DSSP file (Angstrom, degrees, kcal/mol; ACC not computed):
  #  RESIDUE AA STRUCTURE BP1 BP2  ACC     N-H-->O    O-->H-N    N-H-->O    O-->H-N    TCO  KAPPA ALPHA  PHI   PSI    X-CA   Y-CA   Z-CA
    1    1 A M              0   0    0      0, 0.0     2,-0.3     0, 0.0    70,-0.2   0.000 360.0 360.0 360.0 144.3  -24.1  -11.5   -3.6
    2    2 A A  E     -A   70   0A   0     68,-2.2    68,-2.5     2,-0.0     2,-0.5  -0.901 360.0-133.1-124.4 153.0  -21.9   -9.8   -0.9
    3    3 A K  E     +A   69   0A   0     -2,-0.3     2,-0.3    66,-0.2    66,-0.2  -0.945  31.1 177.3-108.6 132.7  -20.9   -6.2   -0.6
    4    4 A V  E     -A   68   0A   0     64,-2.6    64,-2.8    -2,-0.5     2,-0.6  -0.981  33.5-113.3-137.5 152.1  -17.3   -5.7    0.1
    5    5 A L  E     -A   67   0A   0     -2,-0.3     2,-1.8    62,-0.2    62,-0.2  -0.708  27.6-138.1 -80.7 120.0  -14.9   -2.7    0.5
    6    6 A D     >  +     0   0    0     60,-3.3     4,-2.5    -2,-0.6     5,-0.1  -0.580  30.0 172.7 -78.0  84.1  -12.3   -2.6   -2.4
    7    7 A T  H  > S+     0   0    0     -2,-1.8     4,-2.6     1,-0.2    37,-0.3   0.773  73.1  59.0 -67.1 -24.9   -9.3   -1.8   -0.3
    8    8 A Q  H  > S+     0   0    0      2,-0.2     4,-1.9     3,-0.2    -1,-0.2   0.911 109.6  43.6 -65.4 -46.9   -7.0   -2.3   -3.2
    9    9 A Y  H  > S+     0   0    0      2,-0.2     4,-3.1     1,-0.2     5,-0.3   0.945 113.9  51.6 -65.9 -50.5   -8.8    0.5   -5.2
   10   10 A L  H  X S+     0   0    0     -4,-2.5     4,-2.1     1,-0.2    -2,-0.2   0.925 111.2  47.0 -55.2 -44.9   -9.0    2.7   -2.2
   11   11 A A  H  X S+     0   0    0     -4,-2.6     4,-2.0     1,-0.2    -1,-0.2   0.851 112.0  50.9 -64.5 -33.2   -5.3    2.4   -1.6
   12   12 A A  H  X S+     0   0    0     -4,-1.9     4,-2.6     2,-0.2     5,-0.2   0.947 111.6  47.1 -71.6 -48.4   -4.6    3.0   -5.3
   13   13 A R  H  X S+     0   0    0     -4,-3.1     4,-1.9     1,-0.2    -2,-0.2   0.872 112.2  50.3 -66.2 -33.6   -6.8    6.3   -5.3
   14   14 A V  H  X S+     0   0    0     -4,-2.1     4,-2.5    -5,-0.3    -1,-0.2   0.929 112.3  46.7 -69.8 -43.1   -5.1    7.5   -2.1
   15   15 A K  H  X S+     0   0    0     -4,-2.0     4,-1.8     2,-0.2    -2,-0.2   0.887 111.3  52.1 -65.9 -39.6   -1.6    6.9   -3.5
   16   16 A T  H  < S+     0   0    0     -4,-2.6    -1,-0.2     2,-0.2    -2,-0.2   0.953 113.4  41.8 -61.7 -51.1   -2.4    8.6   -6.7
   17   17 A K  H  < S+     0   0    0     -4,-1.9    -2,-0.2     1,-0.2    -1,-0.2   0.916 114.0  52.7 -66.4 -40.2   -3.8   11.8   -5.0
   18   18 A R  H >< S+     0   0    0     -4,-2.5     3,-1.8     1,-0.2    -1,-0.2   0.852  81.9 164.9 -65.1 -34.0   -0.9   11.9   -2.5
   19   19 A G  T 3<  -     0   0    0     -4,-1.8    -1,-0.2     1,-0.2    -2,-0.1  -0.304  69.3 -18.8  55.6-128.5    1.6   11.7   -5.3
   20   20 A N  T 3  S+     0   0    0     -4,-0.1    -1,-0.2    72,-0.1    -2,-0.1   0.436 108.0 114.2 -91.4   2.6    5.1   12.6   -4.0
   21   21 A R  S <  S-     0   0    0     -3,-1.8     2,-0.1     1,-0.1    -3,-0.0  -0.322  72.0-104.0 -70.1 154.1    3.9   14.4   -0.9
   22   22 A G     >  -     0   0    0      1,-0.1     4,-2.1     4,-0.0     5,-0.2  -0.395  20.5-116.6 -80.3 161.3    4.7   12.9    2.5
   23   23 A L  H  > S+     0   0    0      1,-0.2     4,-2.5     2,-0.2     5,-0.2   0.859 113.2  54.3 -63.7 -32.7    2.3   11.0    4.7
   24   24 A R  H  > S+     0   0    0      1,-0.2     4,-2.5     2,-0.2     5,-0.2   0.980 109.3  45.7 -63.7 -50.3    2.5   13.7    7.4
   25   25 A E  H  > S+     0   0    0      1,-0.2     4,-2.0     2,-0.2    -1,-0.2   0.913 115.9  45.7 -64.1 -39.6    1.5   16.5    5.1
   26   26 A V  H  X S+     0   0    0     -4,-2.1     4,-2.6     2,-0.2     5,-0.2   0.911 111.2  53.7 -69.1 -43.6   -1.4   14.5    3.5
   27   27 A A  H  X S+     0   0    0     -4,-2.5     4,-1.8     1,-0.2     6,-0.7   0.878 110.5  46.9 -56.0 -39.5   -2.6   13.3    6.9
   28   28 A Q  H  < S+     0   0    0     -4,-2.5    -1,-0.2     2,-0.2    -2,-0.2   0.930 110.7  52.1 -67.4 -44.5   -2.8   16.9    8.1
   29   29 A E  H  < S+     0   0    0     -4,-2.0    -2,-0.2     1,-0.2    -1,-0.2   0.874 112.3  44.7 -59.8 -41.4   -4.5   17.9    5.0
   30   30 A I  H  < S-     0   0    0     -4,-2.6    -1,-0.2    -5,-0.1    -2,-0.2   0.862 108.7-139.1 -71.3 -36.5   -7.2   15.2    5.5
   31   31 A G  S  < S+     0   0    0     -4,-1.8    -3,-0.1     2,-0.2    -2,-0.1   0.573  70.6  29.2  83.4 134.4   -7.5   16.0    9.2
   32   32 A E  S    S+     0   0    0      1,-0.2     2,-0.4    -4,-0.1    -4,-0.1   0.749  93.0 109.1  57.3  26.3   -7.9   13.7   12.1
   33   33 A V        -     0   0    0     -6,-0.7    -2,-0.2    -7,-0.1    -1,-0.2  -0.999  62.4-137.8-126.9 128.3   -6.0   10.9   10.3
   34   34 A S     >  -     0   0    0     -2,-0.4     4,-2.0     1,-0.1     5,-0.2  -0.422  20.9-118.8 -82.7 163.4   -2.5    9.9   11.5
   35   35 A P  H  > S+     0   0    0      0, 0.0     4,-2.5     0, 0.0     5,-0.2   0.851 117.1  53.8 -68.4 -31.6    0.3    9.2    8.9
   36   36 A S  H  > S+     0   0    0      2,-0.2     4,-2.3     1,-0.2     5,-0.2   0.917 108.2  49.6 -72.8 -41.7    0.6    5.6   10.2
   37   37 A T  H  > S+     0   0    0      2,-0.2     4,-2.0     1,-0.2    -1,-0.2   0.918 111.7  49.7 -56.8 -43.0   -3.3    5.2    9.6
   38   38 A L  H  X S+     0   0    0     -4,-2.0     4,-2.5     1,-0.2    -2,-0.2   0.936 109.4  51.2 -67.6 -43.5   -2.8    6.6    6.1
   39   39 A S  H  X S+     0   0    0     -4,-2.5     4,-1.2     1,-0.2    -1,-0.2   0.878 109.2  50.5 -59.6 -36.9    0.1    4.2    5.4
   40   40 A R  H  <>S+     0   0    0     -4,-2.3     5,-2.6     2,-0.2    -1,-0.2   0.875 110.0  49.8 -66.4 -36.8   -1.9    1.3    6.5
   41   41 A I  H ><5S+     0   0    0     -4,-2.0     3,-1.8     1,-0.2    -2,-0.2   0.927 108.8  52.5 -64.1 -45.9   -4.8    2.3    4.2
   42   42 A E  H 3<5S+     0   0    0     -4,-2.5    -1,-0.2     1,-0.3    -2,-0.2   0.763 104.8  57.6 -66.4 -25.6   -2.2    2.6    1.3
   43   43 A N  T 3<5S-     0   0    0     -4,-1.2    -1,-0.3    -5,-0.2    -2,-0.2   0.141 126.2 -99.6 -91.0  18.3   -1.1   -1.0    2.1
   44   44 A G  T < 5S+     0   0    0     -3,-1.8    -3,-0.2   -37,-0.3    -2,-0.1   0.573  74.0 144.9  86.5   9.3   -4.7   -2.3    1.6
   45   45 A K      < -     0   0    0     -5,-2.6    -1,-0.2    -6,-0.1    -2,-0.0  -0.431  56.1-106.9 -83.4 157.8   -5.8   -2.5    5.2
   46   46 A V        -     0   0    0     -2,-0.1     2,-0.1     1,-0.0    -1,-0.1  -0.727  35.0-147.8 -86.9 118.9   -9.5   -1.7    6.1
   47   47 A P        -     0   0    0      0, 0.0     2,-0.1     0, 0.0    -1,-0.0  -0.386  25.6 -93.2 -79.9 164.2   -9.8    1.7    7.9
   48   48 A D     >  -     0   0    0     -2,-0.1     4,-3.6     1,-0.1     5,-0.2  -0.384  45.4-100.3 -77.3 160.9  -12.5    2.5   10.5
   49   49 A M  H  > S+     0   0    0      1,-0.2     4,-2.0     2,-0.2     5,-0.2   0.834 119.7  49.0 -56.9 -38.8  -15.7    4.0    9.2
   50   50 A D  H  > S+     0   0    0      2,-0.2     4,-2.3     1,-0.2    -1,-0.2   0.940 112.9  47.0 -70.7 -41.9  -14.9    7.7   10.2
   51   51 A T  H  > S+     0   0    0      1,-0.2     4,-2.8     2,-0.2    -2,-0.2   0.945 111.4  52.4 -62.9 -46.6  -11.4    7.5    8.6
   52   52 A F  H  X S+     0   0    0     -4,-3.6     4,-1.8     1,-0.2    -1,-0.2   0.858 112.0  46.2 -60.6 -33.3  -13.0    5.9    5.4
   53   53 A L  H  X S+     0   0    0     -4,-2.0     4,-2.2    -5,-0.2    -1,-0.2   0.870 110.7  50.6 -74.4 -37.0  -15.4    8.8    5.2
   54   54 A R  H  X S+     0   0    0     -4,-2.3     4,-2.3     2,-0.2    -2,-0.2   0.891 110.1  51.9 -67.4 -37.5  -12.9   11.4    5.8
   55   55 A I  H  X S+     0   0    0     -4,-2.8     4,-3.1     2,-0.2     5,-0.2   0.927 108.6  50.8 -60.8 -45.3  -10.7    9.8    3.0
   56   56 A C  H  X>S+     0   0    0     -4,-1.8     5,-2.0     1,-0.2     4,-1.0   0.919 109.6  49.7 -60.8 -43.9  -13.7    9.9    0.6
   57   57 A D  H  <5S+     0   0    0     -4,-2.2     3,-0.4     2,-0.2    -1,-0.2   0.905 110.5  50.9 -60.6 -42.7  -14.3   13.5    1.3
   58   58 A W  H  <5S+     0   0    0     -4,-2.3    -2,-0.2     1,-0.3    -1,-0.2   0.899 113.4  44.3 -55.1 -47.9  -10.6   14.1    0.7
   59   59 A L  H  <5S-     0   0    0     -4,-3.1    -1,-0.3    -5,-0.1    -2,-0.2   0.625 108.1-129.0 -75.3 -10.6  -10.8   12.3   -2.6
   60   60 A Q  T  <5 +     0   0    0     -4,-1.0     2,-0.3    -3,-0.4    -3,-0.2   0.933  67.3 118.7  59.4  48.8  -14.1   14.1   -3.4
   61   61 A V      < -     0   0    0     -5,-2.0    -1,-0.2    -6,-0.1     2,-0.2  -0.935  69.8 -99.9-135.4 161.4  -15.8   10.8   -4.3
   62   62 A S    >   -     0   0    0     -2,-0.3     3,-1.9     1,-0.1     4,-0.4  -0.540  28.0-125.6 -78.8 147.7  -18.8    9.0   -2.9
   63   63 A S  G >  S+     0   0    0      1,-0.3     3,-2.0    -2,-0.2     4,-0.4   0.842 107.7  71.6 -59.5 -28.8  -18.1    6.2   -0.6
   64   64 A E  G >  S+     0   0    0      1,-0.3     3,-1.0     2,-0.2    -1,-0.3   0.730  80.4  75.2 -55.9 -20.6  -20.2    3.9   -2.9
   65   65 A E  G <  S+     0   0    0     -3,-1.9    -1,-0.3     1,-0.2    -2,-0.2   0.818 100.3  44.6 -69.2 -22.5  -17.3    4.1   -5.5
   66   66 A F  G <  S+     0   0    0     -3,-2.0   -60,-3.3    -4,-0.4     2,-0.6   0.471  93.2  91.5-100.7   0.8  -15.4    1.6   -3.1
   67   67 A I  E <   -A    5   0A   0     -3,-1.0     2,-0.4    -4,-0.4   -62,-0.2  -0.835  57.1-172.0-100.5 130.4  -18.2   -0.8   -2.4
   68   68 A K  E     -A    4   0A   0    -64,-2.8   -64,-2.6    -2,-0.6     2,-0.5  -0.905  17.6-140.8-118.0 139.6  -18.3   -3.7   -4.8
   69   69 A E  E     +A    3   0A   0     -2,-0.4     2,-0.3   -66,-0.2   -66,-0.2  -0.906  34.3 172.6 -95.9 139.0  -21.0   -6.4   -5.1
   70   70 A T  E     -A    2   0A   0    -68,-2.5   -68,-2.2    -2,-0.5     2,-0.3  -0.993  27.9-167.1-143.7 148.4  -19.6   -9.8   -5.7
   71   71 A D     >  -     0   0    0     -2,-0.3     4,-2.9   -70,-0.2     5,-0.2  -0.719  53.0 -86.1-115.5-175.0  -20.3  -13.4   -6.1
   72   72 A D  H  > S+     0   0    0     -2,-0.3     4,-1.6     1,-0.2     5,-0.1   0.892 128.3  41.6 -54.7 -49.9  -17.8  -16.2   -6.2
   73   73 A R  H  > S+     0   0    0      2,-0.2     4,-1.7     1,-0.2    -1,-0.2   0.922 119.2  46.7 -66.4 -47.0  -17.1  -16.0  -10.0
   74   74 A Q  H  > S+     0   0    0      1,-0.2     4,-3.7     2,-0.2     5,-0.2   0.846 107.5  57.9 -61.0 -35.8  -17.1  -12.1   -9.9
   75   75 A E  H  X S+     0   0    0     -4,-2.9     4,-1.8     1,-0.2    -1,-0.2   0.921 108.0  45.9 -64.8 -43.7  -14.8  -12.1   -6.8
   76   76 A N  H  X S+     0   0    0     -4,-1.6     4,-1.0     2,-0.2    -1,-0.2   0.866 116.5  44.1 -72.1 -32.9  -12.3  -14.0   -8.6
   77   77 A E  H  X S+     0   0    0     -4,-1.7     4,-2.4     2,-0.2    -2,-0.2   0.871 113.4  52.4 -65.5 -44.0  -12.5  -11.9  -11.8
   78   78 A A  H  X S+     0   0    0     -4,-3.7     4,-3.1     1,-0.2     5,-0.3   0.796 103.1  56.4 -71.2 -27.2  -12.6   -8.7   -9.8
   79   79 A S  H  X S+     0   0    0     -4,-1.8     4,-1.7    -5,-0.2    -1,-0.2   0.901 110.6  44.9 -73.5 -33.6   -9.5   -9.5   -7.8
   80   80 A T  H  X S+     0   0    0     -4,-1.0     4,-1.8     2,-0.2    -2,-0.2   0.924 119.3  40.6 -68.7 -44.2   -7.5   -9.9  -11.0
   81   81 A I  H  X S+     0   0    0     -4,-2.4     4,-2.5     2,-0.2    -2,-0.2   0.907 116.5  51.2 -68.6 -43.0   -9.0   -6.8  -12.6
   82   82 A D  H  X S+     0   0    0     -4,-3.1     4,-3.1     2,-0.2     5,-0.2   0.883 108.7  51.2 -58.0 -43.9   -8.7   -4.9   -9.2
   83   83 A R  H  X S+     0   0    0     -4,-1.7     4,-2.5    -5,-0.3    -1,-0.2   0.944 112.8  44.3 -62.8 -50.5   -5.1   -5.8   -8.8
   84   84 A I  H  X S+     0   0    0     -4,-1.8     4,-2.3     1,-0.2    -2,-0.2   0.922 115.5  47.7 -67.1 -41.8   -4.2   -4.7  -12.2
   85   85 A E  H  X S+     0   0    0     -4,-2.5     4,-3.0     2,-0.2     5,-0.3   0.931 110.3  53.7 -57.1 -47.7   -6.2   -1.4  -11.8
   86   86 A G  H  X S+     0   0    0     -4,-3.1     4,-2.0     1,-0.2    -1,-0.2   0.907 108.3  49.6 -61.6 -42.2   -4.7   -0.9   -8.4
   87   87 A Y  H  X S+     0   0    0     -4,-2.5     4,-0.8    -5,-0.2    -1,-0.2   0.928 112.4  47.6 -63.2 -38.5   -1.2   -1.2   -9.9
   88   88 A L  H >< S+     0   0    0     -4,-2.3     3,-0.5     1,-0.2    -2,-0.2   0.922 112.8  46.4 -69.3 -37.9   -2.0    1.3  -12.6
   89   89 A R  H 3< S+     0   0    0     -4,-3.0    -1,-0.2     1,-0.2    -2,-0.2   0.775 113.7  50.8 -73.0 -21.6   -3.5    3.8  -10.3
   90   90 A A  H 3< S+     0   0    0     -4,-2.0     2,-0.5    -5,-0.3    -1,-0.2   0.630  81.2 107.8 -87.7  -7.4   -0.6    3.5   -7.8
   91   91 A D    X<  -     0   0    0     -4,-0.8     3,-1.1    -3,-0.5     8,-0.1  -0.584  59.1-157.2 -75.7 116.8    2.1    4.0  -10.5
   92   92 A R  T 3  S+     0   0    0     -2,-0.5    -1,-0.2     1,-0.2   -72,-0.1   0.652  87.9  66.2 -67.9 -18.9    3.5    7.5   -9.8
   93   93 A E  T 3  S+     0   0    0      2,-0.1     2,-0.4    -3,-0.0    -1,-0.2   0.674  91.7  76.7 -81.0 -13.3    4.7    7.8  -13.5
   94   94 A L  S <  S-     0   0    0     -3,-1.1     3,-0.0    -6,-0.2     0, 0.0  -0.790  82.4-125.7 -99.1 135.7    1.0    7.8  -14.8
   95   95 A A    >>  -     0   0    0     -2,-0.4     4,-2.5     1,-0.1     3,-0.5  -0.487  31.1-111.2 -67.9 150.4   -1.2   10.7  -14.5
   96   96 A P  H 3> S+     0   0    0      0, 0.0     4,-2.5     0, 0.0     5,-0.2   0.928 119.3  49.4 -57.1 -43.4   -4.6    9.9  -12.8
   97   97 A E  H 3> S+     0   0    0      1,-0.2     4,-2.1     2,-0.2     5,-0.1   0.822 109.4  50.5 -65.9 -27.0   -6.4   10.3  -16.1
   98   98 A T  H <> S+     0   0    0     -3,-0.5     4,-2.4     2,-0.2    -1,-0.2   0.878 110.4  50.0 -73.2 -39.0   -4.0    8.1  -18.0
   99   99 A A  H  X S+     0   0    0     -4,-2.5     4,-2.2     2,-0.2    -2,-0.2   0.899 109.7  52.6 -60.6 -39.9   -4.5    5.5  -15.2
  100  100 A D  H  X S+     0   0    0     -4,-2.5     4,-2.3     2,-0.2    -2,-0.2   0.941 111.6  44.9 -58.8 -52.3   -8.3    5.8  -15.6
  101  101 A A  H  X S+     0   0    0     -4,-2.1     4,-2.0    -5,-0.2    -1,-0.2   0.901 112.7  49.9 -72.5 -32.6   -8.2    5.3  -19.4
  102  102 A L  H  X S+     0   0    0     -4,-2.4     4,-2.3     2,-0.2    -1,-0.2   0.867 110.4  50.0 -72.2 -31.1   -5.8    2.4  -19.2
  103  103 A A  H  X S+     0   0    0     -4,-2.2     4,-2.6     2,-0.2    -2,-0.2   0.925 112.7  49.9 -65.6 -39.4   -8.0    0.6  -16.4
  104  104 A K  H  X S+     0   0    0     -4,-2.3     4,-1.8     2,-0.2    -2,-0.2   0.897 112.0  45.3 -62.9 -44.2  -11.0    1.2  -18.7
  105  105 A L  H  X S+     0   0    0     -4,-2.0     4,-2.8     2,-0.2     5,-0.3   0.922 114.0  49.7 -67.5 -42.6   -9.3   -0.3  -21.7
  106  106 A M  H  X S+     0   0    0     -4,-2.3     4,-2.6     1,-0.2     5,-0.2   0.941 110.8  50.2 -62.6 -45.1   -8.0   -3.3  -19.6
  107  107 A K  H  X S+     0   0    0     -4,-2.6     4,-2.4     1,-0.2    -1,-0.2   0.883 110.7  48.6 -66.4 -36.8  -11.5   -4.0  -18.2
  108  108 A A  H  X S+     0   0    0     -4,-1.8     4,-2.1     2,-0.2    -1,-0.2   0.926 114.5  46.3 -68.3 -43.7  -13.0   -3.9  -21.7
  109  109 A A  H  X S+     0   0    0     -4,-2.8     4,-2.1     2,-0.2    -2,-0.2   0.861 112.8  50.4 -64.4 -37.8  -10.3   -6.3  -23.1
  110  110 A Y  H  X S+     0   0    0     -4,-2.6     4,-2.8    -5,-0.3     5,-0.3   0.962 110.0  48.8 -68.1 -50.0  -10.7   -8.6  -20.1
  111  111 A K  H  X S+     0   0    0     -4,-2.4     4,-1.4     1,-0.2     6,-0.2   0.916 113.5  48.4 -54.9 -44.2  -14.5   -8.8  -20.5
  112  112 A A  H  <>S+     0   0    0     -4,-2.1     5,-2.7     1,-0.2     6,-1.0   0.886 111.5  48.5 -61.4 -39.1  -14.1   -9.5  -24.1
  113  113 A A  H ><5S+     0   0    0     -4,-2.1     3,-0.8     4,-0.2    -2,-0.2   0.851 112.8  46.7 -67.2 -39.8  -11.5  -12.2  -23.5
  114  114 A T  H 3<5S+     0   0    0     -4,-2.8    -1,-0.2     1,-0.2    -2,-0.2   0.721 111.4  52.5 -82.1 -14.6  -13.5  -13.9  -20.8
  115  115 A E  T 3<5S-     0   0    0     -4,-1.4    -1,-0.2    -5,-0.3    -2,-0.2   0.390 115.3-116.3 -93.4   4.1  -16.6  -13.8  -22.9
  116  116 A G  T < 5S+     0   0    0     -3,-0.8    -3,-0.2    -5,-0.1    -4,-0.1   0.621  85.2 113.2  78.6   9.2  -14.8  -15.4  -25.8
  117  117 A K    > < +     0   0    0     -5,-2.7     3,-0.9    -6,-0.2     2,-0.4   0.626  48.3  97.4 -92.5 -13.8  -15.2  -12.4  -28.2
  118  118 A L  T 3  S+     0   0    0     -6,-1.0     3,-0.1     1,-0.2    -9,-0.0  -0.670  94.8   3.4 -84.0 125.3  -11.5  -11.5  -28.3
  119  119 A G  T 3  S+     0   0    0     -2,-0.4     2,-0.7     1,-0.2    -1,-0.2   0.588  93.2 123.5  82.2  13.4   -9.6  -12.8  -31.3
  120  120 A Q    <         0   0    0     -3,-0.9    -1,-0.2     1,-0.2     0, 0.0  -0.921 360.0 360.0-109.8 119.5  -12.5  -14.4  -33.1
  121  121 A E              0   0    0     -2,-0.7    -1,-0.2    -3,-0.1    -4,-0.0   0.376 360.0 360.0-147.4 360.0  -13.0  -13.1  -36.5
């Protein structure tokens, strides 16, 4: 098993919290983060440790939320699930609570489908 930083999930959470506000405004709010660095993070690039921790503080979440343990099978499944979740969280038309609820629903349906429990009656 390996531990990886889920950059897509981080990007989605940053985009969701930023909403319609500009990169400059949010970068100033976070502090010691440039707008260009914030843009790179929103595009799935790995931030340096100090920036990552500042972003976590700004998001008011533990850094552990973005650390995933994977093996080869889980990594393939996670990439599909994470991409879908990332799109949901990045959608500015969805409230963060709605994106969370849809992500949970999608994860449960995906798990049921991959375990062969979906559609068997």
